[in-house]
N, C-alpha and C positions, 0 to 999 in steps of 0.2 A: 607672505606679507606682514605687517605687525599691525597688532592693534592697537588703535590710537582711539583715544578717549571723545568724549563729545565737544564738538564745535560749541562754542558760546557765541550763539547767533538771535539777537534778537526778533522773535517771529509778530505779522501781524499781532493788531490788539484789539478785543474789542469795547466801543467804547455804549456805557449806558448813561440816562438821561433822565432820571426819576423827578420828580417835581415832590419836597417836603409834605409833614402832613403836621398837626399841631401840637406845642410840647409846652408840656408845665413849663418848664427851666426858662425856658426864650424862645424867639421866634427864631423856628425849622429852616434850615440851607440847605437848598437840595446839591448835591451831590453828584459829581461828575466822575467815574468811573475808569480805569482802563485796567484789564487782564489779559496777562498774554493766554497764547492758545496752548503752547505748550512752555511746561515749566521746564528753563534751564537754568545752572548755575549760575549764581551774577545776576540775574533780571529778577526784578522784584515780584512777589506775589500778586501784588495789588497798588495801585495806583492813586491817587483821590485826591482831586479840585474843589474847594469850595469856597463860598464869600465870607465863610465863618470866621472870624480871627478868634485866634489860638495858635498854640505850639505844638511841637509833638509828642510831646510828656504829657498833653492832655490830653488826647485820642485814648480808646476804651482799649481792647485787646482784640487785634483780627480772632476769629470765630472761624475754623479752619475743619476739615471729617477728610482722613484722621487730624487727631489733632496735633497739630505743630510752634515750636514759637517763633513770633515774628518779634520785629524792631519794628517801631516807626522813626523814619526818619525825614526829614525838612528840604524838600529839592527844591523849591522855588515859593515864589507869594502865593500862600495859599495851597499848595501842593504838596503832598506828603506819600512817601513810597513804604510799603510793609518788604521789609528783609528775611532772609531766612539763613539758619546756616545746617539746618535737617534735612538729612539722609533720605529720602522717598525712593520707593521702591520703583525701578523703571516696569516700564508699563501699566502703573496703576494711575488710580484718578483722584488728585484733592479738590474738594468742593470746598468752595469760600465763602461764607456769609460775605459779600460784598454789599458795605453798606450805601444806601440810597438815599437819605438823609439823614441830618445833623443838627443838636442842639446844643449850644456850650453855656455853662456859667462863666464865672470869673475862676471857679479853680479848675472844671473839668469839661470835659463833653461826654455825650452818650450817641451810640446811634438811633434813631429813632425808626428806622425801617431800613432791613435790606432784604439784598436777594441773593439765593442760590447760585453761584457759577462754576459751573465745571471745569479745571484744568488739568491737560495731559500731560504727565511725567514719561521722559522718552525714553525709549529703548535702544538702546548701545546694541544695534544690531550683529557688526563684529561680535560683542560680546554672546549673545544669543547664541550666534553661529559655535561658539567653541564650546558652550555647556553642551548644545547639541552637540557637538564633535565626540568630544572625551566620553558618552555616553550611548555614543555607535547608534546612534538615530540618521548620522548623515555618511557619505561615500566618503567621506576626508576624517581624516584627522588632524588632533590639531596637540603643538608639544609647547607649553610655553617655556620664556625665556630665562626663567626664574626656575623653573620645573615646580611651578607650586599648582596646585588646579584651580581649576579661572574661577573662583568662588566668586568674584567682583570685578568690576569693569575696568580696574587697573591693571589687570594681570595681564601683559602680553607675550605674545606668540608668534607661530605661522604651523599652516596649516598643510596637509600632504594628502593625495592621494590615497584612501586605501584600496581603491580598487581602481587598476590604470584603464584592464580593459575593459570597462564599460562602454556601450556606444559614446557617441559623441556627442548624441540629443540628450544623454548626461550631461557630459564635462561642460555642455553650453550652458549648463543653467546654473552653472557654479560661481558665482560673480560674491568675494569676501565682502562683508559689509552692504550688501543687498539684499531686503528681504523678498523674497519670490519664491516659484510653487515648491522649489525644492526644500527650502524652510517651513514652508506652509506643512506638506504631507508630512517631516519631521516631527512638525509640531504637534498634527493629528493623531501621529503613532505616538506620540509620547503620552499624550491624552489620554490615547484611549488605554494604552497598555497601564493605566493608572488610572482607570475611570473615572476620568472626568472627560466632559462635555467635548468631543471634538472639534474642536472650531477652528483651530489652528492660528489662533491669534496668541500674541503672548500677552496675557494677562499679569496681575501681581501673583494672581495663585499657583498658573502657570511657573512663572519664574520662579516662585520660593520652594515649588516641590523640585526644579530641574538644579538647583544648587543646592538644596539638599540631598539629591541623590549625590551630584559630584562631592558633596563633601563626605558622603559615607563611601564614596570610592565604588559605587555599584555602576553596571553598565547591561543598558537593556538587554532581552533573552531572543530579541528576536532578532534573526535574520535582518542584511538589509536588504529588500528585495527591489524588482524593476519589470516591468512587462513593456516591452515594444510591438506594436500593431503598426503592419505595412501594407497598405491597399495597394501596394505593387502587386498583380497579380504573377502569379497566384500568393491571392493576401494569406498571411501570416502573423500568429501570434507568437511571441516570443519572450521566455520566463527567463530572468537572470537572479541568481541570490548566491548573495555574497560576490557580486560581480564574476560568478561563472555560469556558462548558461545551464540552465537544468533542462530546462524542453522547451520543444516546437513544436506549432499545428498548425491546420491550416486553421483557417477561420473564413465569417463572412463578414462584414463591415456592409453600411447602406446603401440602401438603392439609391438612384437621382431623384430627389423631391424631398430624401431623408435621408441625408449623407450623413457619415459620424465626422462633424469637426475635426480638424487636424490640431494637435494640442497636445501637452501635457498636463493631466489634470490625476487627484489624489483620490483615492476611495475613499467616499465616506458614508456608506452601506456596505455589509457585508453580510450577508445570506445565503441559507441551502436551499429555500425553497420558496415562491412566490406565483402565484396567478395573475399573471400579465394581461392587463387590458388595455385596451385603447382601440383607435380607428388606422384601419388602412388607410393607402393613398385616393382608392376607389371611393371611400367614406362608407365600408361595412366596418363593422367592431370586431374584436378577436378579443377573448379569453383563453388564454395560453397556457399550461402549468409549465414552469422552469426551473430548472436545480441549478446551483454552484454559482448563484450571483453574485457578484461586485460594482455599485454603481460606481461613474468615477466622472460622469459630467454630465446633470440632469438627469435624465431619462436615460441616458444610454448607460450598457453595463457590458460587462463579460459574463458569459451564462452559458451553459449547454442550451443545443435547440436542435433537433432532429431536420437533417435537411438530405436530398439524397445526395449530394455534391459539397463541399466545401471547397476558397477557393478564388471566389469573386463575388461581389457586391449583391445580396439577398435579402437582407435584414431593413428594420427602421429605422438604424442610427446603432444599437447593438451590435457589440462585437459575439457573434454567435462561434459558437464550438462544439466540435464530436462531445458527446456526456462523458468517455472515459477519460479526457483532455482536459477539459474545464473544473472535471472531478480533481484532478491529479492535478492543477492549474490551484485552486481555490483553495489551500489553506497557506497558499503564499499569497493572498494578497488579501491582508486584512487593514484595515483602516488607516489612510496615511500613505500607501504603498500608491508609487508615482504608476499612469499610466500614460505611453506616449503612443498618438495616430500621428502617420504620417505616411505623405505620398510615395 
């Protein structure tokens, strides 16, 4: 599938009406402000309406953070729009000091009060996927049409599976242009590997770091790992490393009343040991020493736990495995690894 650029669609606007305050130059006028929730090419950064008699050239410069150049244009009676051609980092936020009151003299106007309003700079998800693909954080590859690295959204190309023999549960997650758990896990893996907070959110710092990695021609030092948990008896946990099954072990999921929810989740905590505490279904409390832990959904985790037998529901929601199997699997389940639980 070819990458397409951002679609210029005007999203709903938020409108702010604030009464003016006194001005030494002239009587202040209230300003009605319209700011887009998302900044898209061709959409004004801000639109204002005021009863003040003025022209676009008399309006003071719009103050933003980060600072960008804007130009005022008259779009109707007492209505003005600030336009920009500045290029902003996708996934970032632009803060606008929106005027809420204005005073004018014969030669110039000034904004007597302002209000800070944040505008999201949209992210091209297909571009994000291409960045994660060429750095090996996704189970798909990306080949650009021009042969150039996808250092900007303008680079088009196609995706292909790197590991076609992965379970269908993985294949069903891949949708070009859609930001889902597959992309979130890849982002968390990238952020964790680069000492960033693994939020799974493509903020401006993450995008900039990814672009720098692509520009330098570097790829992840990690393999692409995936954990499949089957609740069909006998229950099993299977690890895939770069598309190849590496190990499979009997496991225990949650009992009735504390079942392990079905779905796909990224590992978000990865620790060797913890005293796990909580409340049993009968109301009693537990405090157990547990090794080789990878939390993937709330309090549910992959970990070792001694049981007399394995392969059927016995836990309070976690995925329990024999000690040796959990120890062998743990190095392959760093933050960002996807875990799918299915019937």
